[in-house]
Backbone as CSV, one residue per row, in Angstrom:
resi,resn,N_x,N_y,N_z,CA_x,CA_y,CA_z,C_x,C_y,C_z
1,MET,-16.541,12.674,-13.871,-15.704,13.766,-13.364,-15.491,13.603,-11.871
2,LEU,-14.296,13.905,-11.446,-13.979,13.960,-10.025,-13.301,15.290,-9.727
3,ILE,-13.694,15.901,-8.607,-13.062,17.142,-8.176,-12.607,16.974,-6.736
4,ALA,-11.356,17.300,-6.500,-10.825,17.305,-5.136,-10.423,18.725,-4.786
5,ARG,-10.947,19.204,-3.674,-10.507,20.489,-3.138,-9.761,20.232,-1.852
6,LEU,-8.630,20.903,-1.696,-7.885,20.693,-0.458,-7.147,21.950,-0.029
7,ILE,-7.010,22.034,1.273,-6.264,23.109,1.916,-5.091,22.452,2.621
8,ALA,-3.892,22.882,2.292,-2.702,22.268,2.875,-1.696,23.355,3.229
9,GLU,-0.684,22.968,3.971,0.385,23.907,4.300,1.015,24.429,3.007
10,LYS,1.243,25.746,2.968,1.747,26.352,1.735,3.176,25.938,1.413
11,ALA,3.952,25.649,2.452,5.358,25.292,2.236,5.449,24.049,1.354
12,SER,6.226,24.128,0.322,6.491,23.037,-0.623,5.230,22.513,-1.306
13,LEU,4.191,23.361,-1.364,2.940,22.928,-1.978,3.144,22.540,-3.443
14,GLU,3.920,23.348,-4.159,4.112,23.089,-5.590,4.795,21.747,-5.832
15,SER,5.851,21.461,-5.062,6.559,20.201,-5.263,5.684,19.012,-4.861
16,ARG,4.889,19.179,-3.804,4.000,18.104,-3.383,2.892,17.876,-4.403
17,LEU,2.421,18.949,-5.043,1.416,18.811,-6.084,1.983,18.023,-7.257
18,ASP,3.202,18.342,-7.661,3.829,17.602,-8.765,3.918,16.117,-8.425
19,ALA,4.313,15.812,-7.198,4.432,14.417,-6.783,3.062,13.738,-6.734
20,ALA,2.039,14.481,-6.286,0.695,13.915,-6.227,0.155,13.621,-7.620
21,ILE,0.389,14.530,-8.558,-0.063,14.313,-9.930,0.608,13.075,-10.512
22,ALA,1.900,12.935,-10.258,2.610,11.746,-10.721,2.032,10.485,-10.080
23,GLY,1.704,10.575,-8.780,1.115,9.435,-8.092,-0.236,9.058,-8.656
24,LEU,-1.047,10.061,-8.980,-2.357,9.791,-9.575,-2.215,9.159,-10.956
25,GLU,-1.296,9.681,-11.735,-1.069,9.095,-13.059,-0.596,7.656,-12.941
26,GLY,0.187,7.374,-11.904,0.633,6.010,-11.663,-0.513,5.077,-11.317
27,GLU,-1.611,5.646,-10.810,-2.814,4.875,-10.478,-3.803,4.862,-11.638
28,GLY,-3.381,5.421,-12.785,-4.248,5.446,-13.953,-5.286,6.540,-13.936
29,MET,-5.040,7.586,-13.126,-5.974,8.713,-13.048,-5.280,9.978,-13.531
30,ALA,-5.632,10.397,-14.727,-4.998,11.572,-15.314,-5.648,12.848,-14.798
31,VAL,-4.829,13.828,-14.413,-5.320,15.111,-13.923,-5.606,16.025,-15.101
32,ALA,-6.859,16.497,-15.187,-7.233,17.407,-16.271,-6.797,18.825,-15.971
33,GLN,-6.872,19.218,-14.690,-6.517,20.583,-14.306,-6.223,20.637,-12.818
34,ALA,-5.260,21.476,-12.448,-4.963,21.760,-11.043,-4.771,23.257,-10.918
35,GLN,-5.527,23.889,-10.028,-5.460,25.347,-9.908,-5.767,25.803,-8.491
36,MET,-5.197,26.956,-8.135,-5.521,27.585,-6.864,-6.786,28.420,-7.058
37,LEU,-7.702,28.338,-6.091,-9.004,28.975,-6.256,-9.163,30.282,-5.505
38,ASN,-8.241,30.604,-4.606,-8.432,31.813,-3.800,-7.167,32.663,-3.771
39,ALA,-7.353,33.898,-3.372,-6.239,34.847,-3.348,-5.168,34.440,-2.357
40,GLY,-5.557,33.752,-1.297,-4.587,33.316,-0.310,-3.718,32.179,-0.789
41,ARG,-4.095,31.621,-1.934,-3.343,30.558,-2.576,-3.107,29.367,-1.628
42,ASP,-4.169,28.995,-0.934,-4.068,27.795,-0.114,-5.227,26.824,-0.372
43,LEU,-6.156,27.189,-1.273,-7.245,26.300,-1.655,-6.981,25.772,-3.056
44,LEU,-6.637,24.520,-3.129,-6.248,23.878,-4.380,-7.387,23.023,-4.901
45,GLN,-7.672,23.111,-6.194,-8.665,22.235,-6.812,-7.992,21.396,-7.883
46,ILE,-8.208,20.085,-7.787,-7.676,19.135,-8.766,-8.857,18.478,-9.449
47,SER,-8.905,18.557,-10.767,-10.012,18.001,-11.545,-9.521,16.822,-12.380
48,LEU,-10.306,15.741,-12.376,-10.009,14.554,-13.159,-11.231,14.210,-14.009
49,THR,-11.010,13.672,-15.174,-12.135,13.288,-16.024,-12.859,12.073,-15.458
50,ASP,-12.121,11.178,-14.822,-12.730,10.029,-14.155,-11.729,9.452,-13.157
51,GLY,-12.159,8.424,-12.430,-11.281,7.815,-11.441,-12.064,7.323,-10.246
52,ASP,-11.373,6.736,-9.296,-11.983,6.196,-8.100,-11.783,7.166,-6.937
53,PRO,-12.872,7.618,-6.289,-12.736,8.620,-5.214,-11.851,8.162,-4.064
54,GLN,-11.959,6.901,-3.662,-11.154,6.409,-2.557,-9.673,6.383,-2.905
55,ARG,-9.356,5.963,-4.096,-7.949,5.953,-4.518,-7.419,7.382,-4.645
56,LEU,-8.269,8.286,-5.133,-7.876,9.690,-5.233,-7.548,10.238,-3.851
57,ARG,-8.414,9.981,-2.880,-8.163,10.473,-1.524,-6.896,9.860,-0.930
58,ALA,-6.675,8.580,-1.200,-5.500,7.904,-0.654,-4.221,8.526,-1.181
59,VAL,-4.188,8.836,-2.468,-2.989,9.460,-3.053,-2.791,10.854,-2.482
60,LEU,-3.863,11.628,-2.386,-3.735,12.985,-1.866,-3.346,12.985,-0.396
61,ASP,-3.885,12.035,0.367,-3.491,11.903,1.766,-1.999,11.621,1.902
62,ALA,-1.490,10.832,0.986,-0.078,10.465,1.047,0.835,11.657,0.808
63,HIS,0.339,12.652,0.075,1.191,13.788,-0.291,0.833,15.077,0.440
64,PHE,-0.398,15.165,0.949,-0.827,16.385,1.651,-1.406,15.988,3.008
65,CYS,-0.554,15.833,3.961,-0.998,15.418,5.287,-0.238,16.199,6.350
66,PRO,-0.948,16.931,7.235,-2.403,17.015,7.318,-2.958,17.989,6.285
67,SER,-4.237,17.862,6.001,-4.903,18.778,5.084,-6.400,18.764,5.365
68,ASP,-7.109,19.672,4.721,-8.565,19.677,4.721,-8.985,19.371,3.290
69,MET,-9.929,18.456,3.105,-10.174,17.937,1.768,-11.641,17.608,1.544
70,LEU,-12.074,17.759,0.302,-13.407,17.343,-0.114,-13.305,16.774,-1.518
71,VAL,-13.843,15.574,-1.725,-13.834,14.914,-3.032,-15.277,14.690,-3.468
72,THR,-15.633,15.212,-4.628,-16.998,15.080,-5.143,-16.966,14.775,-6.636
73,ASP,-18.155,14.489,-7.188,-18.260,14.254,-8.627,-18.852,15.466,-9.339
74,HIS,-18.814,16.634,-8.660,-19.338,17.864,-9.249,-18.700,19.057,-8.532
75,GLU,-18.892,20.226,-9.088,-18.409,21.442,-8.425,-19.199,21.631,-7.132
76,PRO,-18.542,21.660,-5.986,-19.275,21.834,-4.725,-20.090,23.130,-4.727
77,ARG,-21.238,23.076,-4.071,-22.119,24.240,-3.999,-22.632,24.397,-2.568
78,VAL,-23.242,25.517,-2.304,-23.770,25.780,-0.967,-24.932,24.830,-0.699
79,PRO,-24.895,24.096,0.405,-25.973,23.150,0.696,-27.226,23.849,1.199
80,GLN,-28.350,23.180,0.999,-29.616,23.679,1.545,-29.894,23.123,2.942
81,LEU,-29.107,22.115,3.352,-29.311,21.461,4.642,-27.959,21.160,5.282
82,PHE,-27.847,21.493,6.570,-26.653,21.183,7.355,-27.074,20.449,8.615
83,VAL,-26.594,19.216,8.775,-26.870,18.412,9.963,-25.529,18.067,10.600
84,SER,-25.395,18.356,11.880,-24.104,18.149,12.535,-24.214,17.430,13.867
85,ASP,-23.200,16.632,14.134,-22.945,16.096,15.458,-22.558,17.264,16.374
86,MET,-22.623,17.040,17.682,-22.263,18.098,18.628,-20.898,17.878,19.278
87,ASP,-20.770,16.821,20.085,-19.563,16.628,20.892,-18.334,16.390,20.023
88,SER,-17.282,17.132,20.306,-16.000,17.042,19.584,-16.133,17.430,18.118
89,THR,-17.262,18.043,17.765,-17.449,18.558,16.405,-17.841,20.031,16.480
90,MET,-19.024,20.321,17.006,-19.443,21.705,17.175,-18.931,22.305,18.488
91,ILE,-18.652,21.443,19.444,-18.000,21.886,20.680,-16.726,21.071,20.866
92,GLY,-15.834,21.569,21.683,-14.530,20.929,21.812,-14.471,19.830,22.843
93,GLN,-15.606,19.476,23.428,-15.622,18.524,24.529,-16.602,17.384,24.253
94,GLU,-16.458,16.308,25.032,-17.468,15.253,25.130,-18.237,15.532,26.423
95,CYS,-19.489,15.950,26.291,-20.238,16.429,27.459,-20.321,15.404,28.577
96,ILE,-20.574,14.162,28.234,-20.740,13.163,29.286,-19.433,12.936,30.046
97,ASP,-18.307,13.074,29.357,-17.015,12.923,30.032,-16.791,14.065,31.020
98,GLU,-17.111,15.280,30.579,-16.932,16.433,31.457,-17.891,16.383,32.638
99,LEU,-19.137,15.963,32.383,-20.106,15.846,33.467,-19.658,14.782,34.466
100,ALA,-19.073,13.719,33.963,-18.604,12.633,34.826,-17.543,13.107,35.808
101,ASP,-16.817,14.167,35.431,-15.776,14.685,36.327,-16.382,15.213,37.621
102,TYR,-17.628,15.695,37.548,-18.298,16.207,38.747,-18.738,15.062,39.672
103,ALA,-18.693,13.838,39.132,-18.999,12.659,39.942,-17.732,11.877,40.268
104,GLY,-16.564,12.423,39.865,-15.302,11.738,40.114,-15.087,10.507,39.259
105,LEU,-15.747,10.488,38.072,-15.708,9.291,37.223,-15.214,9.576,35.807
106,LYS,-14.532,10.696,35.612,-14.202,11.086,34.241,-13.357,10.045,33.521
107,ASP,-12.303,9.559,34.128,-11.418,8.620,33.443,-12.158,7.356,33.027
108,LYS,-12.985,6.846,33.924,-13.721,5.611,33.631,-14.711,5.812,32.494
109,ILE,-15.453,6.894,32.560,-16.465,7.141,31.532,-15.823,7.568,30.216
110,ALA,-14.760,8.351,30.272,-14.081,8.787,29.052,-13.511,7.599,28.282
111,ASP,-13.060,6.584,28.985,-12.541,5.386,28.320,-13.649,4.686,27.539
112,ILE,-14.831,4.598,28.118,-15.960,3.980,27.417,-16.348,4.834,26.209
113,THR,-16.374,6.162,26.396,-16.701,7.068,25.301,-15.749,6.886,24.128
114,GLU,-14.463,6.852,24.410,-13.465,6.716,23.351,-13.650,5.422,22.582
115,ARG,-13.885,4.338,23.284,-14.062,3.053,22.614,-15.335,3.033,21.768
116,ALA,-16.375,3.690,22.256,-17.612,3.764,21.476,-17.418,4.603,20.224
117,MET,-16.711,5.725,20.353,-16.472,6.596,19.201,-15.567,5.947,18.172
118,GLN,-14.697,5.065,18.618,-13.839,4.317,17.687,-14.596,3.193,16.998
119,GLY,-15.829,2.922,17.447,-16.612,1.851,16.851,-16.342,0.498,17.463
120,GLU,-15.712,0.486,18.642,-15.366,-0.779,19.294,-16.491,-1.311,20.172
121,LEU,-17.446,-0.456,20.539,-18.546,-0.843,21.426,-19.881,-0.501,20.779
122,ASP,-20.911,-1.258,21.114,-22.267,-0.926,20.705,-22.658,0.411,21.324
123,PHE,-23.155,1.322,20.512,-23.404,2.681,20.984,-24.421,2.719,22.121
124,GLU,-25.576,2.075,21.929,-26.626,2.172,22.948,-26.179,1.561,24.269
125,SER,-25.545,0.409,24.206,-25.084,-0.238,25.437,-24.081,0.639,26.167
126,ALA,-23.149,1.239,25.386,-22.141,2.113,25.997,-22.781,3.361,26.590
127,LEU,-23.796,3.891,25.911,-24.494,5.070,26.424,-25.201,4.759,27.735
128,ARG,-25.943,3.671,27.762,-26.686,3.331,28.973,-25.740,3.013,30.128
129,GLU,-24.600,2.402,29.832,-23.636,2.113,30.885,-23.102,3.400,31.501
130,ARG,-22.743,4.353,30.661,-22.184,5.608,31.162,-23.223,6.415,31.933
131,VAL,-24.433,6.487,31.401,-25.493,7.224,32.095,-25.793,6.574,33.441
132,GLY,-25.788,5.254,33.481,-26.043,4.545,34.730,-25.029,4.884,35.802
133,LEU,-23.794,5.120,35.390,-22.746,5.463,36.354,-22.952,6.839,36.980
134,LEU,-23.786,7.667,36.342,-24.030,9.023,36.843,-25.218,9.095,37.808
135,ARG,-25.779,7.960,38.145,-26.918,7.939,39.052,-26.573,8.636,40.381
136,GLY,-27.467,9.529,40.819,-27.280,10.236,42.074,-26.568,11.568,41.942
137,LEU,-26.076,11.886,40.720,-25.437,13.188,40.525,-26.507,14.270,40.495
138,GLU,-26.263,15.385,41.171,-27.236,16.473,41.190,-27.401,17.079,39.806
139,GLU,-28.660,17.376,39.451,-28.943,17.972,38.145,-28.207,19.297,37.976
140,GLY,-27.986,20.012,39.059,-27.290,21.295,38.991,-25.880,21.187,38.451
141,ALA,-25.298,19.990,38.508,-23.957,19.803,37.970,-23.928,20.025,36.460
142,ILE,-25.064,19.829,35.802,-25.128,20.027,34.355,-24.917,21.501,34.007
143,ASN,-25.638,22.386,34.694,-25.467,23.819,34.440,-24.068,24.286,34.809
144,GLN,-23.528,23.725,35.871,-22.158,24.067,36.256,-21.171,23.617,35.184
145,CYS,-21.396,22.432,34.666,-20.535,21.906,33.605,-20.634,22.761,32.345
146,LEU,-21.847,23.134,31.989,-22.037,23.996,30.815,-21.267,25.307,30.966
147,ALA,-21.356,25.903,32.136,-20.713,27.200,32.363,-19.196,27.092,32.432
148,GLU,-18.707,26.024,33.025,-17.272,25.915,33.290,-16.480,25.170,32.222
149,ARG,-17.144,24.266,31.502,-16.380,23.358,30.645,-16.696,23.438,29.148
150,ILE,-17.940,23.701,28.796,-18.365,23.522,27.409,-18.100,24.790,26.590
151,ARG,-17.311,24.626,25.540,-16.924,25.741,24.685,-17.103,25.365,23.212
152,PRO,-17.507,26.313,22.375,-17.681,26.008,20.947,-16.352,25.701,20.278
153,MET,-16.402,24.833,19.291,-15.229,24.571,18.481,-14.921,25.834,17.667
154,GLU,-13.655,26.095,17.450,-13.271,27.280,16.690,-13.897,27.244,15.301
155,GLY,-14.549,28.334,14.949,-15.189,28.435,13.639,-16.627,27.966,13.605
156,ALA,-17.128,27.390,14.714,-18.482,26.821,14.703,-19.544,27.893,14.471
157,ARG,-19.454,28.986,15.213,-20.466,30.041,15.063,-20.454,30.608,13.648
158,THR,-19.280,30.828,13.103,-19.169,31.380,11.749,-19.727,30.417,10.720
159,LEU,-19.453,29.139,10.888,-19.970,28.136,9.957,-21.490,28.146,9.948
160,VAL,-22.117,28.075,11.113,-23.573,28.016,11.185,-24.200,29.315,10.693
161,ALA,-23.668,30.441,11.141,-24.246,31.735,10.756,-24.130,31.969,9.256
162,THR,-23.021,31.591,8.685,-22.820,31.796,7.240,-23.750,30.905,6.429
163,LEU,-23.886,29.662,6.818,-24.787,28.766,6.097,-26.231,29.261,6.199
164,ARG,-26.620,29.728,7.371,-27.982,30.239,7.519,-28.197,31.494,6.669
165,LYS,-27.185,32.321,6.567,-27.274,33.511,5.715,-27.554,33.115,4.266
166,HIS,-27.022,31.966,3.870,-27.207,31.486,2.501,-28.447,30.605,2.354
167,GLY,-29.333,30.619,3.363,-30.597,29.919,3.250,-30.570,28.454,3.620
168,CYS,-29.554,28.035,4.331,-29.392,26.638,4.696,-30.111,26.316,6.001
169,LYS,-30.884,25.226,6.041,-31.516,24.736,7.265,-30.451,24.055,8.116
170,THR,-30.442,24.322,9.425,-29.396,23.799,10.301,-29.999,22.956,11.422
171,VAL,-29.447,21.756,11.607,-29.953,20.816,12.608,-28.776,20.254,13.396
172,LEU,-28.889,20.305,14.703,-27.897,19.696,15.589,-28.464,18.363,16.061
173,VAL,-27.791,17.269,15.740,-28.272,15.945,16.117,-27.155,15.227,16.863
174,THR,-27.459,14.784,18.075,-26.410,14.296,18.949,-26.810,13.028,19.691
175,GLY,-25.841,12.172,19.898,-26.025,11.029,20.774,-25.907,11.440,22.227
176,GLY,-25.643,12.713,22.460,-25.604,13.284,23.797,-26.987,13.704,24.248
177,PHE,-27.057,14.760,25.057,-28.282,15.028,25.805,-28.816,16.439,25.575
178,HIS,-30.158,16.533,25.579,-30.806,17.828,25.400,-30.389,18.832,26.472
179,HIS,-30.075,18.368,27.683,-29.622,19.279,28.731,-28.432,20.123,28.252
180,PHE,-27.598,19.527,27.413,-26.449,20.239,26.855,-26.756,20.788,25.459
181,ALA,-27.386,19.974,24.626,-27.559,20.321,23.223,-28.458,21.535,23.015
182,ASP,-29.489,21.689,23.829,-30.388,22.829,23.648,-29.661,24.160,23.856
183,PRO,-28.915,24.340,24.953,-28.176,25.599,25.092,-27.043,25.746,24.079
184,VAL,-26.415,24.651,23.683,-25.366,24.731,22.665,-25.965,25.168,21.330
185,ALA,-27.105,24.608,20.972,-27.767,24.995,19.724,-28.135,26.472,19.731
186,GLU,-28.621,26.953,20.862,-28.963,28.381,20.979,-27.711,29.243,20.846
187,MET,-26.630,28.802,21.448,-25.376,29.546,21.398,-24.818,29.615,19.977
188,LEU,-24.965,28.541,19.221,-24.363,28.466,17.886,-25.317,28.862,16.766
189,GLY,-26.623,28.843,17.041,-27.581,29.271,16.035,-28.280,28.168,15.272
190,PHE,-28.253,26.936,15.776,-28.973,25.850,15.110,-30.474,26.023,15.297
191,GLU,-31.233,25.604,14.270,-32.674,25.797,14.289,-33.436,24.627,14.912
192,ARG,-32.843,23.445,14.885,-33.517,22.256,15.423,-32.501,21.414,16.183
193,VAL,-32.964,20.729,17.221,-32.099,19.865,18.020,-32.739,18.489,18.148
194,VAL,-31.940,17.447,17.934,-32.375,16.067,18.154,-31.326,15.411,19.043
195,GLY,-31.778,14.778,20.149,-30.820,14.154,21.043,-31.505,13.274,22.063
196,ASN,-30.752,12.811,23.016,-31.258,11.956,24.086,-31.642,12.795,25.306
197,ARG,-32.456,12.194,26.186,-32.918,12.924,27.373,-32.554,12.162,28.644
198,LEU,-31.844,12.835,29.522,-31.512,12.262,30.820,-32.748,12.269,31.716
199,GLU,-32.932,11.190,32.450,-34.035,11.137,33.403,-33.604,11.774,34.723
200,VAL,-34.461,12.633,35.240,-34.184,13.355,36.481,-35.358,13.174,37.433
201,ALA,-35.050,12.920,38.688,-36.086,12.826,39.724,-35.554,13.434,41.015
202,ASP,-36.349,14.308,41.620,-35.966,14.958,42.879,-34.611,15.665,42.774
203,GLY,-34.377,16.274,41.593,-33.148,17.034,41.405,-31.903,16.198,41.205
204,MET,-32.068,14.893,40.999,-30.927,13.998,40.815,-31.067,13.220,39.505
205,LEU,-29.938,12.894,38.882,-29.959,11.985,37.740,-30.279,10.585,38.256
206,THR,-31.196,9.903,37.586,-31.596,8.566,38.023,-30.685,7.481,37.474
207,GLY,-29.873,7.839,36.500,-29.063,6.832,35.816,-29.775,6.245,34.616
208,GLY,-30.929,6.809,34.285,-31.701,6.325,33.148,-31.908,7.384,32.088
209,LEU,-32.544,6.987,31.001,-32.860,7.871,29.889,-34.363,7.862,29.650
210,VAL,-34.877,8.919,29.082,-36.301,9.041,28.786,-36.497,9.006,27.269
211,GLY,-37.354,8.109,26.802,-37.663,8.066,25.379,-36.685,7.254,24.569
212,ALA,-36.885,7.316,23.241,-36.065,6.546,22.304,-34.637,7.085,22.263
213,ILE,-33.724,6.218,21.878,-32.314,6.572,21.798,-31.988,7.211,20.450
214,THR,-31.255,8.313,20.488,-30.715,8.908,19.265,-29.365,8.267,19.001
215,ASP,-29.331,7.397,17.981,-28.096,6.704,17.624,-27.763,6.996,16.165
216,SER,-26.887,6.210,15.577,-26.446,6.473,14.211,-27.594,6.389,13.213
217,SER,-28.524,5.450,13.428,-29.643,5.314,12.493,-30.574,6.514,12.561
218,VAL,-30.743,7.074,13.758,-31.581,8.265,13.907,-30.917,9.466,13.241
219,LYS,-29.607,9.585,13.401,-28.898,10.689,12.750,-29.100,10.641,11.237
220,GLN,-28.962,9.445,10.663,-29.178,9.296,9.233,-30.617,9.631,8.854
221,LYS,-31.561,9.137,9.654,-32.979,9.371,9.365,-33.325,10.850,9.423
222,VAL,-32.771,11.554,10.387,-33.026,12.994,10.492,-32.554,13.707,9.236
223,LEU,-31.358,13.381,8.779,-30.840,14.015,7.564,-31.734,13.713,6.368
224,GLU,-32.111,12.456,6.226,-32.925,12.067,5.070,-34.304,12.706,5.118
225,GLU,-34.911,12.774,6.291,-36.242,13.373,6.404,-36.195,14.874,6.159
226,GLU,-35.202,15.549,6.701,-35.076,16.990,6.474,-34.812,17.284,4.999
227,ALA,-34.001,16.454,4.359,-33.710,16.642,2.933,-34.970,16.452,2.101
228,ALA,-35.779,15.458,2.442,-37.014,15.203,1.697,-37.975,16.380,1.806
229,LEU,-38.012,17.012,2.965,-38.889,18.166,3.151,-38.466,19.340,2.280
230,LEU,-37.177,19.429,2.008,-36.654,20.551,1.216,-36.786,20.322,-0.284
231,GLY,-37.011,19.073,-0.692,-37.240,18.800,-2.101,-36.147,18.005,-2.760
232,GLU,-36.481,17.423,-3.869,-35.552,16.570,-4.607,-34.369,17.367,-5.148
233,GLY,-33.193,16.752,-5.102,-32.015,17.359,-5.711,-31.281,18.356,-4.845
234,ILE,-31.662,18.480,-3.565,-30.975,19.435,-2.698,-29.606,18.878,-2.301
235,ALA,-28.710,19.769,-1.972,-27.387,19.372,-1.481,-27.403,19.425,0.039
236,SER,-26.844,18.401,0.657,-26.801,18.335,2.121,-25.361,18.248,2.598
237,LEU,-25.138,18.785,3.785,-23.830,18.766,4.431,-23.981,18.129,5.799
238,ALA,-23.074,17.230,6.144,-23.041,16.656,7.488,-21.621,16.737,8.014
239,THR,-21.482,17.013,9.309,-20.175,16.987,9.956,-20.262,16.124,11.207
240,GLY,-19.194,15.384,11.470,-19.144,14.523,12.638,-17.743,13.977,12.813
241,ASP,-17.544,13.252,13.908,-16.176,12.797,14.198,-16.061,11.342,14.609
242,GLY,-17.174,10.660,14.884,-17.072,9.320,15.434,-17.860,8.290,14.664
243,ALA,-17.752,7.040,15.109,-18.422,5.924,14.443,-19.932,6.129,14.380
244,ASN,-20.496,6.781,15.391,-21.928,7.031,15.437,-22.397,7.983,14.335
245,ASP,-21.462,8.667,13.705,-21.802,9.632,12.656,-21.675,9.047,11.249
246,ILE,-21.155,7.847,11.129,-20.827,7.304,9.808,-22.021,7.240,8.858
247,PRO,-23.164,6.669,9.235,-24.280,6.638,8.274,-24.706,8.023,7.798
248,MET,-24.730,8.980,8.705,-25.091,10.352,8.348,-24.079,10.949,7.373
249,LEU,-22.799,10.734,7.634,-21.760,11.243,6.752,-21.846,10.612,5.366
250,GLN,-22.214,9.347,5.318,-22.252,8.635,4.036,-23.423,9.052,3.164
251,VAL,-24.560,9.402,3.755,-25.725,9.753,2.929,-25.744,11.231,2.553
252,ALA,-24.949,12.057,3.239,-24.909,13.480,2.905,-24.202,13.700,1.560
253,THR,-24.604,14.740,0.860,-23.892,15.103,-0.365,-22.433,15.390,-0.045
254,TYR,-22.240,16.151,1.021,-20.892,16.457,1.510,-20.801,15.986,2.960
255,GLY,-20.161,14.872,3.171,-19.963,14.347,4.511,-18.543,14.645,4.948
256,ILE,-18.397,15.558,5.883,-17.063,16.022,6.276,-16.754,15.584,7.699
257,ALA,-15.724,14.760,7.821,-15.279,14.251,9.115,-14.341,15.281,9.734
258,TYR,-14.707,15.768,10.915,-13.923,16.830,11.557,-13.026,16.254,12.645
259,ARG,-11.701,16.367,12.434,-10.723,15.845,13.401,-11.187,14.474,13.904
260,ALA,-11.497,13.603,12.958,-12.307,12.428,13.240,-11.501,11.176,13.578
261,LYS,-12.219,10.200,14.145,-11.677,8.873,14.344,-11.475,8.228,12.969
262,PRO,-10.528,7.292,12.853,-10.197,6.721,11.532,-11.393,6.149,10.776
263,LYS,-12.278,5.424,11.440,-13.412,4.830,10.733,-14.339,5.892,10.156
264,ALA,-14.586,6.946,10.912,-15.442,8.031,10.420,-14.767,8.768,9.269
265,ARG,-13.484,8.989,9.395,-12.765,9.713,8.345,-12.790,8.950,7.032
266,SER,-12.584,7.640,7.099,-12.538,6.852,5.868,-13.911,6.714,5.220
267,ALA,-14.981,6.872,6.011,-16.333,6.742,5.483,-16.827,8.008,4.795
268,ALA,-16.222,9.140,5.115,-16.687,10.434,4.601,-16.021,10.770,3.271
269,ASN,-16.617,11.709,2.533,-15.960,12.161,1.305,-15.215,13.474,1.512
270,GLY,-15.181,13.919,2.765,-14.405,15.102,3.107,-13.854,14.983,4.513
271,SER,-12.845,15.778,4.801,-12.245,15.738,6.140,-11.577,17.069,6.432
272,VAL,-11.558,17.427,7.716,-10.828,18.597,8.184,-9.869,18.117,9.265
273,ASP,-8.593,18.162,8.969,-7.548,17.723,9.894,-6.552,18.828,10.211
274,LEU,-6.632,19.918,9.471,-5.640,20.988,9.593,-6.224,22.260,10.183
275,GLY,-7.299,22.747,9.610,-7.865,24.027,10.023,-9.000,23.878,11.013
276,ASP,-9.792,24.952,11.152,-10.958,24.902,12.024,-12.206,24.705,11.160
277,LEU,-13.377,24.901,11.742,-14.610,24.613,11.015,-14.876,25.564,9.849
278,THR,-14.206,26.702,9.804,-14.378,27.575,8.639,-13.759,26.957,7.384
279,SER,-12.917,25.943,7.555,-12.396,25.237,6.384,-13.528,24.627,5.562
280,VAL,-14.616,24.243,6.236,-15.765,23.696,5.525,-16.310,24.724,4.543
281,LEU,-16.381,25.974,4.964,-16.855,27.040,4.074,-15.940,27.204,2.879
282,GLN,-14.641,27.148,3.112,-13.691,27.266,2.010,-13.844,26.117,1.017
283,LEU,-13.978,24.902,1.532,-14.103,23.739,0.655,-15.378,23.797,-0.177
284,LEU,-16.416,24.426,0.366,-17.674,24.571,-0.373,-17.621,25.719,-1.380
285,GLY,-16.575,26.512,-1.307,-16.419,27.614,-2.247,-17.081,28.898,-1.824
286,ILE,-17.353,29.054,-0.528,-17.954,30.291,-0.018,-16.823,31.256,0.341
287,ALA,-16.753,32.341,-0.375,-15.665,33.300,-0.192,-15.685,33.894,1.212
288,GLN,-14.519,34.199,1.736,-14.414,34.723,3.097,-15.170,36.035,3.230
289,SER,-15.279,36.795,2.153,-16.011,38.056,2.197,-17.506,37.836,2.458
290,GLU,-17.994,36.597,2.296,-19.401,36.280,2.499,-19.649,35.621,3.853
291,TRP,-18.594,35.423,4.648,-18.768,34.792,5.950,-19.437,35.746,6.936
292,VAL,-20.169,35.171,7.855,-20.766,35.934,8.950,-20.012,35.601,10.217
293,ALA,-19.391,36.596,10.794,-18.586,36.370,11.987,-19.480,35.892,13.131
294,GLY,-18.979,34.863,13.845,-19.750,34.312,14.948,-19.322,34.892,16.282
């Protein structure tokens, strides 16, 4: 069984659905049922007896773009574990890029960040290069950056609060820094934070890092370890946007790429390209009447 849930623009939805069904049949995938699941008539579920998930997503992408989508082999359910990236996922910014602006280096550092997120650069090398460029910046610039620049992604508070209401463990895991992630986690309601630590001496950034690096393998390990603690057969949710999130997205029951880079999007079994983070709740089947406003 394959189930695809998607949220798309309502205009011409019916005609696009007919074309998508024809496209799936042309790929040898017969649609068993297609139905709207909510009163707003914008959450569509397509059920197939069998088929290839990647081909299913490719056909739906061709007919419903942009859209928010989740493809699974079962009826989606509320997860017991939520692990999320921070930058450009739970918040609308890349913290290191914004911090670099206080050193007059935003364009240079943002270019490295973009290439790393696209998967063009080794993550650790790119991280150490960018941090090294910040040597001599006053630590106080971090608090200034937090106050002036860092804002939650639309729907982030509602997503976290609603999942926690339903008994879900929430973890923020970032290739960024605890200086930012700890206050962001408190603001959004995450229960645990995993990230990198900037080295500070005499009130200045040294250009170095303290401790082990949180990279893609650590993100995956955190998800797997938290899932094991919760018990066999639990459902997990991961959200992220860049190459560093791919392993985590792939091992999660529901790996949802949020406004993601192409490599991350293709690796996940879900994506949000149209709505905000509350689309994740809709795709999981959590009725809006059960949401907790953030």
